[in-house]
N, C-alpha and C positions, 0 to 999 in steps of 0.2 A: 613175394608178389605184392606190389602196392595196392592200396584200397581201390576198389571199383565202386563208385557211388551209384545210387539207385537210378533206374532207367529214366529216359527223358519223359515218357508218358506219366510215370509216377511223380516225377519232379514238377511237371506242369500242373498236374492235378492238385498237388499240395499247395503250390504257389497260388493257384486260383482260389482255393478254399480259404487260404490265409487272407488274401486280399478282400474277399467278400465279407469275412467275419470282422476283420480289422476296420473295414470301411463303415461299419454300423456304429454310430455314436450311442453309447449307453451311459446312464447317469447314476445307477444304483451302486451301493457299496460292493466291492469285488468279493464275491463268494463262490464263483465258478469260473472255469477257464478251459481253454484248449491249448495244448502244447504240441508243436510239430518240430521234430528234430531229425537231423542226419545222424546216423549211427555207424560207428566203426566197431568191429568186434575182433577179439583174439580168442580163438576157440581151442578146446582140448585137442591134443594131438591124436587121441584115440578116435576122433571122428573120421580120420583118414581123408581129410580134405586139406586144402590150403589153410594155414593157421589164421590168416587175416581175411576179413570179409567186410562188406559195407551194406547199408540198407537205410531204413527209416523207422521212426516210432511216432505214433500219434497217441496223445493222452488226453482224456477228459477228467478234470478234477473238480471237486466241490468241497466246500468247507463243512466239516462235521461238527466241530466245537472249538472255539478259540483258535489256537494255532494248529489244530489237528485237521487234516484234510484226507479225503479218500480219492484215489485215482484209479481209473480203468485204462489200461494200456493195451495197444495193439502194435506189434512190431514185426518186421520181416527183414532178413539179411540174406545176401547171396554168398554162398560158400562154394568156390570153384573146386573141381575135382583135383586131386593130387596125382599128377602124371607118373610120379615115381612109384605109385602102388600098382601100376598095370604091368605086373611081372607074372611069370608062370605060377599057376595056382599051387599053394603049398598043401601038404597032406592035412586032412581034417583032424580035429582034436576034440576031446571031450569037454574042454573048457568053452562055454558058450560066449565068453567075452574076449576070445583071441580071434583076431581077424584072419579068415582063411580064404578069402576070395577077392574079387574086384568090386569097385563101386559101380552103382547104376544110378547116377543122378537123374532127376526128372524135373524139368521146368527151371525158370530163372531164379525163383526163391527157394532156397534149400532149407531154411529154418524160419518158421513163423511162430508167433505166440500171442496169446490173449491172457491177460492177468489183471489182478486187482491188488493195489498197494495201499498201505496206511502211511501217511506222510506227516512229519512234524516240521513246520516252518518256524524257525526260531524267532523271526520278526513278523510272523503272520502275513507274509507276502507284502509287507509294507517297506518300501525301499529295498536295499540289498538284503536278501533273506537266505541264509544257508539252510539246508534241510537234510533230514535223514528219512529213509524210506525202507520198507520191507513188505513183502507180499508173496502171493502164490498165483499159479495159473496153469495153463495147459499149453504145450508146444507141439508143433507138427514138423517132423523131420522127413524131408523128401529123399534123403540119402539112405538107401537100404543095403544091408549086408546079406550075404548068402546064408546066414544062419537065422534069418526070419524075424528080426526085432520089430515090434510094433512101431508104427509111425507116429502115433499120438500119445503123448506122455505128460505127466505132471512136471512142474518145475517150481523152485523157490528162488527168490532173489532179494538181495539187500543192496543198498546204495546210498550215496551222498552226493550233494551238489549244491548249487547256488542259483538263485533267481535275481536278476538285476532290478533296479528301479525302472519306471517307465522311460522308454526311449522315443516315444511319439505322443502326439496329442490324444491318440486313441488308447493309450495305456499299454501298448505292446512292450513286452520285456524280452530279455535274453535269458535262456536257461542252459546251463551246462551241468553234466552229471557223469558219474561213473557207477557201474553196477557189477556185482558178482552174481552170476546166474548158475545154479546147479540144475542141470537138465537130466531127469531120470530116464535117459535114453541109452540103450546099449551098455548097461552097467554103470551109469552116472557119468555125466560130462560136466566139467568145470570150465565155464566160459566167462569172459569179461567183455563188457560193452561200454563204449564211451559215446556220449551223445551231446550235441549242441544244436540249438535252434531257437525258435521264438515261442513266447508264451502270450496268448491272446486272451485277455480277460473278457468274459461274457457280461460281467457287471463291473463298472468303473466307479470310483468315488466321484461325487458330484463336484463341479467346479466351485471355487469359493464364491460366496454371495457378494454382489457388488457393494462397495462401501457407500453408504448413504449419509450425506451431511445434514444434520439436523440443526435448526435454528436454536440458539441458546435460550433457555427458559427465561421468562420475564423475571426481572429482579424483584424479589419480594421485600416488602417493608419489614423492618425488624419488629419482632413481636415482644411485647413487654414480658419480662420474666416474672413469674409468680413464685414467691418463696413457699415451697412445699417440702414436707418431710413425710413421705408416704409410709415409711416403716417406723416412724416415731422414735428414732434413736438419737435425735438431737442434731443430726447433720442434714442440711438441706439437700434435696435431690441432685442439684447441679454439682455438688461437691462430694456426693456419696459414691465411693468406689465399690462398696459392698452393700447393695440393696437387700431388702427382705430380711433385715436383722430380726432375730427372735426377740420377743418382748422381754424386757428386763435385762438384756445383755449390755455390758459395758463396752463402749467402742472408743477408737481413737479419733483424731480429727478428720479422718477420711471415711468414717462410718464402718470400719472393720473391727470385728470382735477382738479384744485383747486377750492375751493368754492368762492362765492361772485364775480361772473363775468357773463357777458351777451354775448351770441353769437347769431348773426343774421343768420337765415337760408336762404340760397339762393334758388331761383327757387321754392318757395312755393306759388303757385297761386291757386285761387279759381274761380269757375264759376261765371259769372257776377251776382252781387247782391245776392250771395248765400254763404253758408258755405261748399259747396260740393267741395272736392279736385279734381284737374285735374289729369289725368294720369301722366303727367310730374311731378307734385308735389309729387305723391305717389312714383315715382321712386327715387326722391331726398330724401324722408323720409326713404326709405329702407337703405340708407347709414347712416342716423341718428340713426336708430335702431341698426345697427352693433356697432356704437360708444357707445351708451348708455349701451348696453349689456356687453361691455368690461369695463365699469366704474361702477361696481356693488355697490359701496358705496356712490354714489352721489344721491342727491335729486334735482329734476328739476321742474321748473314752466314753462309751455308753455304760453307765453304772446302774445296776439293778439293786433294789432294796426291798425288804419285806418287814412285816411287823414281827412281834415276838411269839405269836401263837404257833404252836407246832414244834417239831424237832429242829434243833439248831442246824444239824447237818443237812436236813431236808430243805430248810429255808435257804441255806447257802447255795445248795445245788439249784433250787428253783429260781433264785434271783439271777444266777449265772445264765440259766437257760433263757430267761426272759430278756436279759440284756443282749444275748446273742441273737434272739429273734428280732429285736429292734435293729441291731446292726445289719443283719441280712436284708431286712426290708429296705433300709436306707441305701445299701449297696445295689440292690435290685432296681432302684429308681435312679441310679446314675451317680451316686457319691463314690468317689475313688476309694477302693478297698484298702489302699495303703495309708489312708488318712484316718481310719476309724478302727478302734478296738472295742472289745466288750469285756466287762468283768462284773461278777456278782459279789455283793457284800453281805447278803443275808440280813440279819437283824442287828448287825454290829454298829450301824451308824443311824440311830433314830434321830428324828428332828422334833418329835413330840412324844408325849407320854403314851405308853402302850396300855395304860389302865382304862382308857376310854375308847369307844368306837371311833370318835372323831380323830383322836390321836393316832390310832392304828391306821386309819385311812390315809393320814398324812405320811406315815412311815412306809406304806406300800407305794413306792414311787420309782420313776425312771429319771435319771439326770444325765446331762451332758457335761463332762469335765473337759474344758478347753485347756490344752497344754501350751 
């Protein structure tokens, strides 16, 4: 039997509602919508009705997060009785899912349902947007069998479809979908539904702002250039491609630090017998961060050194820990971790005599080795 579409009264009501909603101009970003679709269905043969039916579905959807939406659906389809089943009654059986009598349909709508679905729109309902959905609900079956199956049941459904881009100034779109519905009626029914209709946004993107032509700014008189060298590296600001150079660093003609040189960092102190930086040391390292970030093509080793007091192995280990502490601080402030390494040298590379306190203070240092 060919599909019989929904009744004229239902069709007129849907058309009127669609016209009223579509006629209202809205300007906010689309986050909710109403979809109205004609539905064709292919039902399980165990329903003992015609296999094909037709009806309608109304859906209210709203954005949950990003491309995720939630939809509440209400559908109804008409399933005509199967005349071939009106035969002499067969003998009863102990199996509750074997049909033993005739159908007693009631009303024009034989199957109706109310459900909630989770929907993922791959393009977030922007332009043509394929989607997947899945959800649960309750169904009402008006076709009853003589073994007394309940009329209201749960169902689950999954589906896929696509929503078009806007086809009118009001943002109305076309929606098409297919669903598999498992209705827990009379020992489970496996149905398929096919729908196509319109999607009416309740919130539409605002129209583009009009283009405003501005008068060109007045022509400014050239300003006399003042020869400045803010970082003191010998390269004037207008020619300096690597500003904020560390004091004492050797640079090329563009103000960028050259490789194969060592710079001792000032004011880098640690807590006693520890690798923890002092607040004063962190403030000094902030200036080092600015310098390294303006020298994007350099590779740097943080080198830690100690004086000769104490155990050799302990000094080597402590110097490595202090160098790593400095490296981590620089990385945490934005220096690319691939550019910077850390290594401890202990007391192996003194720059002054360890026989005096002044010499030992010079040997307890942190250096940057530019590669």
